[in-house]
N, C-alpha and C positions, 0 to 999 in steps of 0.2 A: 327461785332465783339461784339457789345453790347449784342446781343442775347446770345452769349456764356457766357459772364460775368454774366448776370442775371440768366441763367440756372444753372451755377455753384453755384451762391449765393443761389438759391433755394434749391439745394441739400444739401449744407452745413447748411442752416437754418433748414431744416428738421431734419438732424442728431443732430444738437445742441439742437433744441427744444425737441427732444425725450430724449436726455441725461438730460436736465434740468427737464423734467417731471419725469423721473425715479428717479432722485436725490430727487425731492420734495416728491415723494411717499415713498422713503426710510426714509426721515426725518419724515414724517407723520406716518409711520408705517403701511401703507396699501394703496390700490388703491383709487383714487377719484371716487365718484359715477358717475360723468359726466366727465370722463377722456378725451373724445374727445373735450369737450368745453374748458377744461383747456389747452389742447394742442393747440387749435385754438387761444386762447388768447396769449399764449407764442409766437407762430410763427407769429401772426399778429404784435405784438410789435416789435419783432426782424426784421421782414421784412420791416416794415415802416422805421425803423432807417437805416438799411443796404441799402435799395434801394435808400433812399435819399442820403446817402453817395456815392453810386455808380453813381447816377445821377450827383452829383457835380463833381466827379472825371472824368466822361466821357465828361463833357462840355469843359474841358480844352484842 
């Protein structure tokens, strides 16, 4: 069952990261020159936090 939770979390993280990146670009007024690197940083931070939370919830 953990596989399903992590898969769903990954899908949600992708969508949230894309939304955050689009919002940042709108605030900036243009695309980032290294857009994929910014996306990677956003999704890495979110995934580290959310997977740690999932791990703690699944231990119980």
